[in-house]
Wavefront OBJ file of the C-alpha trace (Angstrom):
o trace
v 29.042 1.126 -33.491
v 31.596 2.621 -31.119
v 31.403 0.758 -27.842
v 32.008 3.966 -25.861
v 28.827 5.402 -27.362
v 27.003 2.486 -25.772
v 28.786 2.860 -22.438
v 30.597 -0.469 -22.889
v 33.977 -1.245 -21.361
v 34.337 -4.341 -23.521
v 32.611 -4.672 -26.891
v 31.434 -7.998 -28.397
v 34.678 -8.567 -30.334
v 37.118 -7.441 -27.620
v 39.633 -10.103 -26.598
v 39.432 -9.994 -22.812
v 42.355 -11.793 -21.073
v 41.496 -15.391 -20.195
v 41.708 -14.939 -16.416
v 39.598 -11.805 -16.460
v 37.113 -13.416 -18.846
v 36.765 -16.305 -16.408
v 36.038 -13.951 -13.512
v 33.558 -11.866 -15.506
v 31.876 -15.002 -16.842
v 31.355 -16.244 -13.289
v 29.846 -12.881 -12.377
v 27.360 -13.211 -15.230
v 26.381 -16.671 -14.012
v 25.902 -15.330 -10.483
v 23.574 -12.613 -11.752
v 21.291 -15.088 -13.559
v 18.702 -16.986 -11.537
v 18.591 -19.854 -14.031
v 17.926 -22.384 -11.283
v 14.551 -20.885 -10.316
v 12.439 -22.284 -13.183
v 13.861 -25.843 -12.847
v 13.290 -25.811 -9.071
v 9.673 -24.666 -9.520
v 9.126 -27.279 -12.193
v 10.685 -30.056 -10.107
v 8.325 -29.163 -7.277
v 5.266 -29.354 -9.553
v 6.416 -32.786 -10.770
v 6.889 -33.996 -7.158
v 10.440 -35.107 -7.936
v 12.574 -36.826 -5.323
v 15.621 -35.048 -3.892
v 17.893 -37.020 -6.240
v 15.717 -36.198 -9.241
v 15.626 -32.495 -8.333
v 19.403 -32.416 -8.078
v 19.763 -34.176 -11.431
v 17.196 -31.876 -13.016
v 19.082 -28.790 -11.831
v 22.438 -30.179 -12.956
v 21.026 -30.990 -16.401
v 19.651 -27.448 -16.662
v 23.075 -25.952 -15.857
v 24.822 -28.127 -18.458
v 22.162 -27.257 -21.052
v 22.580 -23.535 -20.249
v 26.315 -23.830 -20.781
v 26.156 -25.763 -24.036
v 23.431 -23.481 -25.398
v 25.369 -20.330 -24.471
v 28.542 -21.536 -26.189
v 26.619 -22.738 -29.266
v 24.777 -19.439 -29.718
v 27.596 -17.032 -28.852
v 30.398 -18.793 -30.722
v 28.758 -20.542 -33.666
v 25.217 -19.436 -34.505
v 23.749 -16.082 -33.379
v 27.283 -14.780 -32.701
v 26.054 -12.176 -30.239
v 26.924 -12.206 -26.527
v 23.891 -14.053 -25.191
v 23.418 -16.558 -22.378
v 20.813 -19.281 -22.634
v 18.510 -20.134 -19.743
v 15.321 -22.075 -18.921
v 12.120 -20.149 -19.615
v 9.131 -20.000 -17.251
v 6.699 -20.295 -20.177
v 6.729 -24.138 -20.430
v 6.253 -24.691 -16.661
v 2.492 -25.261 -16.847
v 2.688 -27.307 -20.049
v 5.415 -29.579 -18.674
v 3.426 -30.242 -15.494
v 0.165 -30.823 -17.390
v 1.629 -33.228 -19.939
v 3.655 -35.032 -17.272
v 0.593 -35.699 -15.119
v -1.683 -36.512 -18.080
v 0.714 -39.157 -19.406
v 1.364 -41.299 -16.354
v 3.217 -38.919 -14.054
v 6.167 -40.763 -12.537
v 5.322 -43.746 -14.756
v 6.207 -42.433 -18.200
v 5.125 -38.797 -18.024
v 8.637 -37.414 -18.378
v 9.292 -39.530 -21.483
v 6.296 -37.887 -23.184
v 7.483 -34.422 -22.145
v 10.996 -35.008 -23.487
v 9.722 -36.572 -26.715
v 7.531 -33.537 -27.377
v 10.444 -31.185 -26.635
v 12.629 -33.016 -29.153
v 10.040 -32.607 -31.931
v 9.553 -28.938 -31.090
v 13.307 -28.384 -31.273
v 13.384 -29.650 -34.847
v 10.590 -27.190 -35.672
v 12.803 -24.287 -34.566
v 15.738 -25.623 -36.570
v 13.500 -25.900 -39.653
v 12.372 -22.261 -39.278
v 16.011 -21.169 -39.465
v 17.178 -23.539 -42.192
v 14.328 -22.528 -44.528
v 14.862 -18.809 -43.851
v 11.227 -18.369 -42.808
v 12.110 -16.921 -39.410
v 14.021 -13.891 -40.707
v 11.307 -13.088 -43.252
v 8.683 -13.095 -40.520
v 10.837 -10.843 -38.295
v 11.521 -8.377 -41.130
v 7.836 -8.103 -41.955
v 6.331 -8.065 -38.482
v 8.971 -6.587 -36.138
v 10.265 -3.146 -37.220
v 12.062 -0.832 -34.794
v 8.995 0.430 -32.960
v 7.739 -3.082 -32.312
v 11.195 -4.312 -31.273
v 11.669 -1.422 -28.843
v 8.205 -1.962 -27.394
v 8.910 -5.660 -26.851
v 12.174 -4.857 -25.043
v 10.355 -2.373 -22.813
v 7.688 -4.947 -21.988
v 10.326 -7.602 -21.247
v 11.773 -5.484 -18.440
v 8.350 -4.354 -17.241
v 6.986 -7.905 -17.081
v 9.993 -9.195 -15.133
v 9.996 -6.443 -12.503
v 6.938 -7.548 -10.453
v 8.350 -11.076 -10.250
v 11.740 -9.746 -9.203
v 10.105 -7.861 -6.331
v 7.333 -10.280 -5.355
v 8.841 -13.734 -5.921
v 12.310 -12.783 -4.714
v 11.527 -10.311 -1.927
v 7.970 -9.617 -0.747
v 6.541 -13.131 -1.204
v 9.757 -15.134 -0.823
v 10.112 -17.552 2.082
v 11.183 -16.015 5.386
v 10.292 -12.834 7.204
v 9.327 -10.024 4.815
v 11.197 -7.401 6.851
v 14.340 -9.514 6.807
v 13.932 -10.067 3.066
v 13.609 -6.332 2.443
v 16.724 -5.577 4.495
v 18.760 -8.208 2.624
v 17.494 -7.065 -0.798
v 18.056 -3.427 0.146
v 21.613 -4.080 1.297
v 22.334 -5.979 -1.934
v 20.829 -3.332 -4.211
v 22.434 -0.408 -2.367
v 25.828 -2.114 -2.535
v 25.492 -2.436 -6.292
v 24.455 1.207 -6.647
v 27.381 2.366 -4.483
v 29.793 0.401 -6.669
v 28.293 1.927 -9.812
v 28.320 5.476 -8.342
v 31.972 5.127 -7.297
v 32.829 3.809 -10.758
v 31.475 7.043 -12.263
v 33.017 9.341 -9.635
v 36.471 7.770 -9.319
v 38.022 7.269 -12.784
v 40.811 5.060 -11.396
v 38.234 2.578 -10.090
v 35.806 2.775 -13.014
v 36.736 -0.434 -14.776
v 37.139 -2.568 -11.620
v 33.926 -1.429 -9.915
v 31.721 -1.298 -13.009
v 32.524 -4.800 -14.208
v 32.433 -6.227 -10.667
v 29.407 -4.360 -9.303
v 27.032 -7.318 -9.492
v 29.329 -9.880 -7.904
v 30.290 -7.385 -5.154
v 26.585 -6.862 -4.440
v 25.878 -10.606 -4.360
v 28.796 -11.266 -1.992
v 27.710 -8.496 0.389
v 24.092 -9.642 0.157
v 25.075 -13.235 0.984
v 27.129 -12.054 3.972
v 24.189 -9.988 5.267
v 21.828 -12.936 4.728
v 24.172 -15.263 6.615
v 24.454 -12.783 9.511
v 20.656 -12.579 9.678
v 20.264 -16.362 9.605
v 18.610 -16.393 6.184
v 21.310 -18.363 4.338
v 21.020 -22.109 4.925
v 24.430 -23.647 4.250
v 23.440 -27.208 5.191
v 22.564 -28.261 1.633
v 25.898 -26.890 0.401
v 27.823 -28.777 3.090
v 26.034 -32.046 2.334
v 26.430 -31.863 -1.448
v 29.271 -33.804 -3.156
v 31.962 -31.914 -5.022
v 31.523 -33.935 -8.208
v 28.517 -35.840 -9.525
v 27.001 -36.794 -12.863
v 23.380 -35.972 -13.731
v 21.494 -39.214 -13.101
v 18.179 -38.501 -14.810
v 18.513 -37.830 -18.542
v 16.577 -39.031 -21.578
v 18.587 -42.265 -21.312
v 16.862 -42.845 -17.965
v 13.362 -41.613 -18.852
v 13.277 -42.596 -22.521
v 11.378 -40.731 -25.268
v 7.689 -41.141 -26.022
v 5.830 -39.305 -28.782
v 2.218 -38.231 -28.303
v 0.459 -36.078 -30.927
v -1.569 -33.941 -28.443
v 1.554 -33.316 -26.374
v 3.587 -32.472 -29.482
v 0.946 -29.999 -30.702
v 0.931 -28.385 -27.251
v 4.670 -27.869 -27.346
v 4.552 -26.531 -30.905
v 2.486 -23.667 -29.461
v 4.896 -23.342 -26.526
v 7.900 -23.130 -28.837
v 6.228 -20.436 -30.921
v 5.636 -18.468 -27.718
v 9.269 -18.992 -26.720
v 10.358 -17.728 -30.134
v 8.513 -14.467 -29.482
v 10.271 -14.070 -26.135
v 13.638 -14.881 -27.662
v 13.092 -12.239 -30.338
v 12.575 -9.627 -27.629
v 15.760 -10.727 -25.870
v 17.784 -10.520 -29.069
v 16.447 -7.047 -29.790
v 17.493 -6.018 -26.289
v 20.983 -7.447 -26.778
v 21.295 -5.704 -30.119
v 20.255 -2.425 -28.524
v 22.730 -2.471 -25.636
v 25.659 -3.674 -27.749
v 24.929 -1.499 -30.790
v 25.309 -4.550 -33.036
v 22.668 -4.770 -35.761
v 21.358 -8.308 -36.286
v 21.742 -9.388 -39.925
v 19.312 -11.548 -41.887
v 21.718 -14.461 -41.644
v 22.048 -14.020 -37.874
v 18.284 -14.184 -37.369
v 18.110 -17.533 -39.135
v 21.308 -18.905 -37.612
v 20.148 -17.755 -34.177
v 16.890 -19.696 -34.355
v 18.830 -22.770 -35.541
v 21.083 -22.376 -32.510
v 18.010 -21.990 -30.325
v 16.609 -25.244 -31.705
v 19.878 -27.093 -31.147
v 20.064 -25.712 -27.580
v 16.542 -26.946 -26.879
v 17.306 -30.333 -28.444
v 20.399 -30.865 -26.288
v 18.455 -29.730 -23.236
v 15.692 -32.258 -23.906
v 18.201 -35.094 -24.380
v 19.833 -34.110 -21.075
v 16.436 -34.332 -19.359
v 15.943 -30.566 -18.857
v 13.505 -27.982 -20.244
v 13.778 -25.631 -23.263
v 16.657 -23.140 -23.242
v 16.095 -19.661 -24.636
v 17.994 -16.378 -24.721
v 17.715 -15.167 -21.122
v 15.970 -11.825 -20.662
v 18.399 -10.488 -18.037
v 21.371 -10.577 -20.440
v 20.876 -7.005 -21.644
v 20.491 -5.657 -18.127
v 23.676 -7.333 -16.917
v 25.618 -5.885 -19.859
v 24.213 -2.414 -19.193
v 25.282 -2.581 -15.546
v 28.750 -4.062 -16.057
v 29.627 -2.635 -19.476
v 30.898 -6.098 -20.464
v 29.626 -7.435 -23.807
v 32.647 -9.500 -24.879
v 31.684 -12.795 -26.493
v 34.747 -14.323 -24.853
v 33.216 -13.531 -21.441
v 29.905 -15.111 -22.415
v 31.636 -18.244 -23.663
v 33.414 -18.319 -20.299
v 29.995 -18.105 -18.621
v 28.951 -21.101 -20.711
v 31.880 -23.134 -19.393
v 31.017 -22.071 -15.823
v 27.479 -23.362 -16.316
v 28.853 -26.719 -17.472
v 31.211 -26.876 -14.483
v 28.268 -26.196 -12.186
v 26.388 -29.017 -13.852
v 29.045 -31.498 -12.755
v 29.919 -29.902 -9.411
v 27.185 -30.766 -6.962
v 28.486 -28.464 -4.245
v 28.636 -25.390 -6.468
v 25.186 -26.128 -7.855
v 23.912 -26.474 -4.294
v 25.472 -23.122 -3.388
v 23.719 -21.294 -6.221
v 20.449 -22.961 -5.336
v 20.939 -21.913 -1.698
v 21.582 -18.202 -2.362
v 18.579 -16.515 -0.696
v 15.966 -15.134 -3.082
v 16.174 -11.585 -1.625
v 19.879 -11.422 -2.556
v 18.989 -12.225 -6.167
v 16.013 -9.863 -5.999
v 18.125 -6.913 -4.905
v 20.151 -7.128 -8.129
v 17.465 -8.559 -10.384
v 14.984 -5.704 -9.792
v 17.520 -3.081 -10.888
v 18.433 -5.125 -13.951
v 14.747 -5.332 -14.962
v 14.418 -1.539 -14.914
v 17.549 -1.209 -17.040
v 16.103 -3.632 -19.624
v 12.908 -1.571 -19.750
v 14.835 1.679 -20.252
v 16.903 0.090 -23.029
v 13.639 -0.581 -24.856
v 12.568 3.024 -24.481
v 15.983 4.082 -25.803
v 15.272 2.172 -29.012
v 11.980 3.968 -29.695
v 12.881 7.453 -28.484
v 14.646 8.370 -31.746
v 11.770 7.169 -33.924
v 9.283 9.541 -35.537
v 6.372 7.688 -33.976
v 3.524 10.095 -34.642
v 0.084 9.666 -33.091
v -0.209 6.029 -34.153
v 3.054 5.163 -32.432
v 1.668 6.251 -29.080
v -0.848 3.424 -29.236
v 1.578 0.897 -30.701
v 3.868 1.487 -27.719
v 1.271 2.230 -25.052
v -1.303 -0.544 -25.503
v 1.244 -3.417 -25.182
v 2.555 -1.810 -21.980
v -1.002 -1.752 -20.570
v -1.558 -5.378 -21.600
v 1.776 -6.400 -20.064
v 0.743 -5.007 -16.697
v -2.726 -6.518 -17.101
v -1.231 -9.987 -17.620
v 1.139 -9.536 -14.665
v -1.718 -8.495 -12.378
v -4.279 -10.964 -13.768
v -5.594 -13.143 -10.898
v -4.357 -16.737 -11.018
v -7.969 -17.952 -10.764
v -8.832 -16.347 -14.108
v -5.844 -17.994 -15.763
v -6.623 -21.428 -14.293
v -10.223 -21.283 -15.568
v -9.153 -20.507 -19.151
v -8.658 -23.233 -21.810
v -5.242 -24.875 -21.616
v -3.894 -23.318 -24.816
v -5.027 -19.860 -23.698
v -3.332 -20.376 -20.320
v 0.040 -20.562 -22.027
v -0.524 -17.147 -23.624
v -1.949 -15.569 -20.473
v 1.068 -16.860 -18.572
v 3.461 -15.015 -20.892
v 3.006 -11.222 -20.722
v 5.868 -10.776 -23.195
v 4.045 -12.823 -25.822
v 0.790 -10.897 -25.358
v 2.724 -7.626 -25.633
v 4.548 -8.767 -28.769
v 1.388 -9.976 -30.515
v -0.503 -6.777 -29.703
v 2.395 -4.554 -30.853
v 2.691 -6.465 -34.133
v -1.052 -6.313 -34.853
v -1.342 -2.620 -33.984
v 1.676 -1.779 -36.146
v 0.142 -3.634 -39.101
v -3.215 -1.917 -38.678
v -2.069 1.639 -37.924
v -0.080 4.276 -39.761
v 3.222 3.219 -41.295
v 4.651 6.546 -40.153
v 4.972 4.952 -36.722
v 7.894 2.861 -37.974
v 9.916 5.576 -39.715
v 13.225 6.330 -37.946
v 14.687 9.799 -37.712
v 18.064 10.661 -39.253
v 19.950 9.804 -36.086
v 18.432 6.328 -35.960
v 19.169 4.961 -39.411
v 20.291 1.619 -38.015
v 16.705 0.538 -37.285
v 15.234 -1.935 -36.592
v 17.711 -2.591 -33.825
v 19.420 0.711 -33.170
v 20.766 1.310 -29.695
v 19.537 4.872 -29.308
v 22.082 5.442 -26.543
l 1 2 3 4 5 6 7 8 9 10 11 12 13 14 15 16 17 18 19 20 21 22 23 24 25 26 27 28 29 30 31 32 33 34 35 36 37 38 39 40 41 42 43 44 45 46 47 48 49 50 51 52 53 54 55 56 57 58 59 60 61 62 63 64 65 66 67 68 69 70 71 72 73 74 75 76 77 78 79 80 81 82 83 84 85 86 87 88 89 90 91 92 93 94 95 96 97 98 99 100 101 102 103 104 105 106 107 108 109 110 111 112 113 114 115 116 117 118 119 120 121 122 123 124 125 126 127 128 129 130 131 132 133 134 135 136 137 138 139 140 141 142 143 144 145 146 147 148 149 150 151 152 153 154 155 156 157 158 159 160 161 162 163 164 165 166 167 168 169 170 171 172 173 174 175 176 177 178 179 180 181 182 183 184 185 186 187 188 189 190 191 192 193 194 195 196 197 198 199 200 201 202 203 204 205 206 207 208 209 210 211 212 213 214 215 216 217 218 219 220 221 222 223 224 225 226 227 228 229 230 231 232 233 234 235 236 237 238 239 240 241 242 243 244 245 246 247 248 249 250 251 252 253 254 255 256 257 258 259 260 261 262 263 264 265 266 267 268 269 270 271 272 273 274 275 276 277 278 279 280 281 282 283 284 285 286 287 288 289 290 291 292 293 294 295 296 297 298 299 300 301 302 303 304 305 306 307 308 309 310 311 312 313 314 315 316 317 318 319 320 321 322 323 324 325 326 327 328 329 330 331 332 333 334 335 336 337 338 339 340 341 342 343 344 345 346 347 348 349 350 351 352 353 354 355 356 357 358 359 360 361 362 363 364 365 366 367 368 369 370 371 372 373 374 375 376 377 378 379 380 381 382 383 384 385 386 387 388 389 390 391 392 393 394 395 396 397 398 399 400 401 402 403 404 405 406 407 408 409 410 411 412 413 414 415 416 417 418 419 420 421 422 423 424 425 426 427 428 429 430 431 432 433 434 435 436 437 438 439 440 441 442 443 444 445 446 447 448 449 450 451 452 453 454 455
C-alpha cells in the first residue's frame, strides 16, 4: 500500500539514513514508558535499590533484543517489544508463594522459560495462524485495536497525571504543556510544508523535552538519582544469580498468562498492520509468535518479565509518520545501550509521569481511532453493531471495575479481569462466531481485510 495513503513519511521498507534513524529510534524509545511495569513489579517484590536497578536494566536489554529479533528476523514489521502489565499480579503471587526473597524469583523465571517454549511451539506447528484466521477476521481485529486504545487511555490520564505523585494541579500543568507542545508541532507540520518532515517526525521528542523543562522549572523533576547513577554498569541480577526452579502450579499459571499475552499481542499487530498498510501473511503470524517466544525466553534468562509487542507502537507511528524498520531496529539498539548505561536508565526512570502522560494520552486516542478506521469500511450490518459495541462496553467495565472486586475473585479470574484487552478480544470473537457472518464481509474498498488500514 502507498505510504502516502497512510500518511507515512517513511514506510516500513524505506532506508532512512543511519544518523536520522538513530535520532528517530531514540524518539521512539522516549515515547514508550517501558520502565513503568518493571518499577511497579519491583516495588511489589520489595526489591532492594540494587535489585530494582538491575531489574530495570534487564528489562531495557530484553526490550532491545526482542525489538531487533521481531523487526529484523521474525515478524518483520516495525514493532517494539516491551514489558506487559498483565503478568504483574502473577509474578508477585508466585514470588511470594515460593519463598519470596529466598527462591521465589527462581520459580518465576523457571515458569517464564517454560511458557516461552509454549509460544515458540504455537508458531513452529502453525497452530497460531490457523487460530487467528478462524477467530479474528477484520471486524474482530478492528474492535480489538479500538479497545486497546480505549483501555490504555484511563491509565494514561489517571496513573500518569491525576493520581501520579505530586500536586495534581502541577501535574495537569506539566501534562498540558507537554500535550499542547506536541499538538503545536503537529499543527505547524500540516500548515508549513517546509517544516512538515522535521516537525512531524520530531513532535514527540520536542514535547518531551519541553515537558521536562517545565517539570524542572516547577520542581517536579528530581535529578538526584540521575546524578548519582554510574555511566556504565552491568545488570547484576539475572537467572545466573537467581537460578531456575520449575513448579507445576506456577507453570500452569503462566501458561494462562502467556495465552492472555498472546491475545494482547494480536491486537497490537493488527494495529501495526492498520497504520502501516502492510497485510500480515500466514507465515508472518507464525514467525511473529516464534519471535515473541524467543523474546520472552531471553527476557526470562536476563531476569526480567515477558516482552510483548507494545501497544503504543501504532500511536507513535501515526503521530510521527515514521514506520521504517531501520528506525525500529535503531530503537532496539538504544534500549540495549540504556540497559548498560546506568545514568541514561536513571534519566528515563526519573522523567516525571505527567510528562509521559501528556504524550501518552494523545497516542492512546490515536490507537483507538486506528481501530475504528479498520471497521468503518466493513459492511457490518446489525450484527456488527453488537460485535463492535459490546467489547467496548466490557473494556470500560473492566477499566472501571473496583479493585476490591478483582481482589476477591479467584486467582485465575483475576488475570482476566486485570486485562481489559483480553476480555474485549474474547467477547468480540465469541459474538462474531455466534452472530451473522455478514458482519465480517468487507466492502469493495476494503478488500485487504482482515488487516486493512482503512485510512
